[in-house]
C-alpha positions in Angstrom: 178.4 -59.0 -143.8 177.4 -58.9 -147.9 174.8 -56.3 -149.0 172.6 -56.7 -151.9 173.6 -54.3 -154.7 170.3 -54.1 -155.7 166.4 -55.3 -154.4 165.4 -56.1 -151.0 168.4 -55.0 -148.5 167.4 -57.6 -146.4 166.2 -60.9 -148.0 169.2 -60.0 -150.1 171.8 -59.7 -147.5 174.8 -62.5 -146.9 175.2 -62.7 -143.1 178.8 -64.5 -142.6 179.9 -66.3 -139.4 180.3 -64.0 -136.6 179.1 -60.9 -138.9 176.9 -58.0 -137.8 174.1 -56.8 -139.9 173.1 -53.2 -139.6 170.3 -51.8 -141.3 168.6 -48.5 -141.1 165.2 -48.1 -141.7 162.4 -45.3 -141.2 158.7 -46.0 -141.4 155.5 -43.9 -141.1 151.9 -44.8 -140.4 148.8 -42.6 -141.6 146.5 -42.5 -137.9 142.9 -42.0 -137.6 141.7 -39.5 -135.3 140.3 -42.6 -133.0 143.7 -43.7 -133.3 145.5 -40.8 -132.3 142.8 -40.1 -129.2 143.7 -43.6 -128.0 147.8 -43.0 -128.3 147.5 -39.3 -126.9 145.5 -41.0 -123.7 148.1 -42.2 -120.5 145.8 -44.4 -119.3 145.4 -46.4 -122.3 148.9 -46.4 -124.0 151.9 -46.1 -121.7 154.6 -46.9 -124.3 155.2 -47.5 -128.2 157.0 -50.3 -129.5 158.2 -51.5 -133.0 158.6 -55.2 -133.5 161.6 -56.5 -136.0 161.1 -60.0 -137.0 163.7 -62.1 -139.0 163.9 -65.6 -140.2 167.5 -66.9 -141.5 167.9 -70.0 -143.8 168.8 -72.5 -143.0 167.2 -72.1 -139.5 169.2 -73.2 -136.7 166.7 -73.9 -134.2 169.4 -74.4 -131.2 170.4 -70.8 -131.9 167.3 -68.4 -131.1 165.9 -68.2 -134.5 164.1 -66.7 -135.5 164.9 -63.5 -134.3 162.7 -61.1 -132.6 163.6 -57.3 -131.5 160.9 -54.8 -130.1 162.9 -51.8 -129.1 160.5 -49.2 -127.3 160.7 -45.4 -128.2 159.0 -42.4 -126.9 155.3 -41.6 -127.4 155.3 -38.2 -129.3 151.7 -37.9 -128.9 152.0 -37.5 -124.8 155.1 -35.1 -125.1 152.8 -31.8 -125.0 149.1 -31.0 -124.9 147.4 -31.0 -128.0 150.3 -32.7 -129.3 148.6 -33.9 -132.0 147.0 -30.8 -133.4 147.6 -28.9 -136.3 148.6 -24.8 -135.7 148.7 -21.9 -137.4 146.5 -23.3 -140.1 146.3 -21.2 -143.4 144.0 -21.8 -145.9 144.2 -20.5 -149.3 140.9 -20.3 -151.8 142.0 -19.7 -155.5 138.9 -18.2 -157.2 138.4 -18.9 -161.4 140.1 -16.2 -162.0 143.5 -17.2 -160.6 143.3 -15.0 -157.5 144.2 -16.1 -154.2 142.5 -15.5 -151.2 144.7 -16.4 -147.7 142.7 -16.8 -145.0 144.4 -17.3 -141.0 143.0 -17.5 -137.5 142.3 -13.7 -137.5 139.3 -14.7 -139.6 138.2 -18.3 -138.6 139.7 -18.4 -134.8 139.5 -22.6 -135.0 142.6 -22.3 -137.4 144.9 -21.3 -134.7 145.1 -25.0 -133.4 143.1 -27.8 -135.2 142.6 -31.0 -133.5 142.4 -34.5 -135.5 138.6 -35.0 -136.6 137.9 -31.0 -136.2 136.8 -28.7 -138.8 136.6 -24.9 -139.6 134.4 -23.3 -141.5 134.5 -20.8 -144.3 132.8 -19.2 -147.3 133.6 -16.9 -149.6 131.7 -15.3 -153.0 133.1 -15.0 -156.3 131.5 -12.3 -159.0 131.6 -13.8 -162.3 132.8 -10.7 -164.6 130.2 -9.4 -167.2 130.8 -9.9 -170.7 131.8 -7.0 -172.9 129.2 -5.6 -175.0 129.1 -6.2 -178.9 132.4 -4.2 -180.0 132.4 -1.3 -182.8 133.2 -3.2 -186.2 132.2 -6.7 -184.4 130.1 -8.7 -186.9 126.8 -10.4 -185.4 128.6 -13.7 -186.5 131.6 -12.7 -184.5 129.6 -11.6 -181.6 127.4 -14.7 -181.4 130.3 -17.0 -181.7 132.5 -15.2 -178.9 129.4 -15.4 -176.5 129.2 -19.2 -177.4 132.3 -19.4 -176.7 131.7 -18.6 -173.0 128.4 -19.8 -172.1 129.0 -23.3 -170.6 132.2 -22.8 -169.8 133.7 -24.0 -166.5 134.3 -22.1 -163.3 136.8 -24.0 -161.2 137.8 -22.9 -157.5 140.1 -25.0 -155.1 141.3 -24.6 -151.7 144.3 -25.7 -149.9 145.3 -25.5 -146.3 148.8 -25.3 -144.5 149.7 -25.9 -140.6 152.3 -26.8 -138.0 152.7 -30.2 -136.8 154.2 -32.7 -134.2 156.7 -33.4 -136.8 156.9 -30.0 -138.9 154.5 -28.5 -141.7 151.5 -30.4 -142.7 149.2 -29.6 -145.7 146.4 -30.4 -147.0 144.1 -29.7 -150.4 140.1 -30.3 -151.2 138.9 -31.1 -154.5 137.9 -28.2 -156.8 134.2 -26.8 -156.9 133.0 -26.5 -160.3 130.1 -24.5 -161.8 129.0 -23.7 -165.4 128.6 -20.3 -166.3 125.4 -19.5 -168.8 124.8 -16.7 -171.0 121.3 -15.4 -172.1 121.9 -15.5 -175.6 118.4 -13.8 -177.6 118.3 -13.8 -181.3 115.5 -12.4 -183.6 114.1 -14.3 -186.5 112.4 -13.0 -189.0 109.6 -14.3 -190.6 107.6 -12.8 -194.0 103.9 -13.2 -194.0 102.4 -13.2 -197.4 99.1 -11.8 -197.8 96.7 -11.2 -200.6 93.3 -10.3 -199.7 90.0 -8.1 -201.5 88.7 -5.1 -199.7 85.7 -7.0 -198.2 87.9 -9.8 -196.8 87.4 -10.0 -192.9 90.6 -12.1 -192.5 92.9 -11.2 -190.0 96.7 -11.9 -189.4 97.3 -14.7 -187.1 98.5 -13.9 -183.1 101.5 -12.2 -182.8 102.0 -11.5 -186.8 101.8 -7.4 -187.9 100.7 -7.1 -191.5 99.9 -4.1 -193.3 96.2 -4.2 -195.0 95.9 -2.5 -198.3 92.6 -1.7 -200.5 92.7 -3.4 -203.7 90.8 -0.9 -206.2 88.2 -2.2 -208.4 88.6 -2.2 -211.8 85.5 -2.2 -214.1 86.1 -3.2 -217.7 83.9 -4.0 -221.1 83.5 -7.6 -221.8 85.3 -8.1 -225.6 82.5 -8.5 -228.2 79.5 -7.0 -226.1 78.1 -3.5 -224.5 77.5 -5.0 -220.6 80.1 -5.0 -218.3 81.4 -7.0 -215.7 83.3 -5.9 -212.6 86.7 -7.6 -211.2 89.1 -6.8 -208.7 93.3 -6.2 -209.4 95.3 -8.6 -207.9 98.7 -6.5 -207.9 101.9 -8.1 -206.2 101.1 -9.2 -202.7 102.6 -6.8 -200.0 104.7 -8.6 -197.0 105.3 -7.2 -193.9 108.0 -9.1 -191.5 106.5 -10.2 -188.3 108.5 -11.0 -185.3 108.7 -14.3 -183.3 
């Protein structure tokens, strides 16, 4: 009996005359809750078997080829009550700051024994830490930059579970739950509103603007080359007052 050094251990084997080939294997099958329910019911399933089929080349039709073997083995799903259930399940919730919250059957009774296809619910909350205010000596630019770095950041939480199954420890994990943190970043923009208006003007500033009104002095000067006088209004530099928008 010659076994291959690599590759398929069965297809690459060479069985000589009167030789016996021996292979050991281990297989696992993922079952649905419906399949587990059928296999756990003695009225529907009496035994479990695994079929092995061999073909050799060249084939000898007079020598019981191909060869089939269907060994039976015990049904572990009928070995005890609720054999397929996950027992003593521990749920671990990881909050966005990395803290881990263990949850057991003392909090959620359904975690004591979880049947295939069954579920147990648990919820928790997470208080997002407040952002520190502007520090002494921190410039406006640095402060706004720090706030901008936090705004729209992602907060992720995950959950995983472990328990005891028929063949030992079982585990499962859930995808992350993500939310976005937003900060109310408020700024003030100052706009200058220049104004020049005579005393008799009835003009008013636009809504929301704050202006300081000033009475311009009336100056009387004699015209050049004549005894008559004329009245004119001075136009000094117009004062400006910032308006908040």
